[in-house]
C-alpha positions as CSV (number, residue, x, y, z in Angstrom):
1,X,0.0,0.0,0.0
2,X,1.3,3.4,-0.9
3,X,2.3,5.5,2.1
4,X,-0.3,8.2,1.5
5,X,-3.0,5.5,1.2
6,X,-1.8,3.8,4.4
7,X,-1.9,7.1,6.3
8,X,-5.4,7.8,5.1
9,X,-6.5,4.3,6.1
10,X,-5.0,4.8,9.5
11,X,-6.7,8.1,10.1
12,X,-10.0,6.6,8.9
13,X,-9.6,3.7,11.4
14,X,-8.9,6.2,14.2
15,X,-12.0,8.2,13.2
16,X,-14.1,5.0,13.1
17,X,-12.9,4.1,16.6
18,X,-13.7,7.6,17.9
19,X,-17.2,7.6,16.3
20,X,-18.2,4.1,17.5
21,X,-16.8,4.1,21.0
22,X,-19.3,4.5,23.8
23,X,-17.7,7.8,25.0
24,X,-18.9,11.2,23.8
25,X,-16.1,12.0,21.4
26,X,-18.4,12.3,18.3
27,X,-20.2,15.2,20.0
28,X,-17.1,17.0,21.3
29,X,-15.3,16.6,17.9
30,X,-17.7,19.1,16.3
31,X,-16.0,21.8,18.5
32,X,-12.7,21.1,16.8
33,X,-12.0,22.7,13.4
34,X,-12.6,20.2,10.6
35,X,-9.0,20.2,9.4
36,X,-7.9,19.2,12.9
37,X,-10.5,16.4,13.5
38,X,-8.4,13.5,12.0
39,X,-5.5,14.4,14.2
40,X,-7.6,14.7,17.3
41,X,-9.2,11.4,16.5
42,X,-5.8,9.8,16.2
43,X,-4.8,11.0,19.7
44,X,-8.2,9.9,21.0
45,X,-7.8,6.5,19.5
46,X,-4.4,6.0,21.0
47,X,-5.5,7.1,24.4
48,X,-8.8,5.2,24.3
49,X,-7.0,2.0,23.4
50,X,-4.4,2.5,26.2
51,X,-7.3,3.2,28.7
52,X,-9.1,0.0,27.5
53,X,-5.9,-2.0,28.1
54,X,-5.7,-0.5,31.6
55,X,-9.2,-1.0,32.8
56,X,-11.5,-2.9,30.5
57,X,-12.0,-6.7,30.5
58,X,-10.6,-9.3,32.7
59,X,-6.9,-9.5,31.8
60,X,-4.4,-10.1,34.5
61,X,-2.4,-7.1,35.7
62,X,0.8,-8.5,34.1
63,X,-0.9,-8.7,30.7
64,X,-2.3,-5.2,31.0
65,X,1.2,-3.9,31.8
66,X,2.7,-5.7,28.9
67,X,0.1,-4.3,26.5
68,X,0.6,-0.8,27.8
69,X,4.4,-1.1,27.5
70,X,4.0,-2.3,23.9
71,X,1.6,0.6,23.2
72,X,4.1,3.1,24.7
73,X,6.9,1.7,22.6
74,X,4.9,2.6,19.5
75,X,5.3,6.3,20.3
76,X,8.1,8.0,18.3
77,X,11.1,8.6,20.5
78,X,10.0,6.1,23.1
79,X,12.8,4.0,24.6
80,X,11.5,1.8,27.4
């Protein structure tokens, strides 16, 4: 997949997650200028997923910490 297409697909997936999650992001996103919404949705998707790792479901603490560590390592400049 071409880099531009992959980036568009990634933003689309972040926006899908933001729109379909049970939080109120879809309402709040209308307060953000349209050109900024994909970027805000990407931040929301990253934080929402980290929060889900931390406190959703029935995973043992060790698995939650592993998932959060992996998620942190995906951030540019992260070196844990």
